[in-house]
N, C-alpha and C positions, 0 to 999 in steps of 0.2 A: 503494499499500499504506499503509494507517495504520499508527500506532505500536503497537496492540495486535497486528495481524498480524505486524509485524516482531518484536516481543516473542516470540510463539508460535513464530516460524520460528528465532529465536535459541536458544531453549529446545530445539527440536527438533534443531538442529544441535550443539549442545554434549551432548546425549544421545547422539546417535550418536558423536560423536567419543569420549566415555567408553567406549562399547562398542568401538571400534576400537583404542583404548589397552590395554584389556583383552585383547583378540584378539592384538593384538602381543606383549604381554608373555608370553603363554601359549605362542606360537610361536616367538618370537624365538630361543630355544636349540636349536630343532630343525632340524639341517642340511637335512632334506627341505623345510623351508618358507622357505628362504632367499629365493626368489624372491616368494613369497607375502608375506612380511614388507617387502621393498622396494616391492611394488605397495601394500600397506596404508599405508606411510609416506607415499608420494605422496598417497593418498587423503586422510590426516590433514592434509597440509599444505594440500590444497585447501580442505577444510572449515575449517581455521584462517583462511584468506584471506578465506572468506565470513564466517566470524564478525567479523573484524576489520571488514569493510565494514558489516555489520549494526549492530555497535556504534557506528561512526561516524556512520551515518545516524541512529541512536536519539539520539546526543549531539548532532546539530544540529537535531532537531525542537523544536518549541516545543508543549508539550502543556499546555492550561490545566486546572489542578487546583481542584478545588471550584468551578467555574464555577457549577453549579446552586445549591450551598449559599449563594454570595454572593448571587445572584439572589433567593433565597428570602429571606434575611435583609433585603435591601433591601425586598421586598414587604411584610414583616412589620413593618418599621419605619415604612412610609408609613401603616398603619392606626391 
């Protein structure tokens, strides 16, 4: 998986977590949904672990920035 794919997956996971937090907030005061809140809390915890792993993987990747621009600049200087 390359850095851009990992970044997309990270954004997708963060978006899902935001929706889960909203759902938990809405139903957390409802006694009928106590079990659902527990399940959602476990799911959020799992997503947070995935996010942490993805952030760690992104942090350890070496991504060359402006590689093409540097190469083009060198080509133009040699002319």
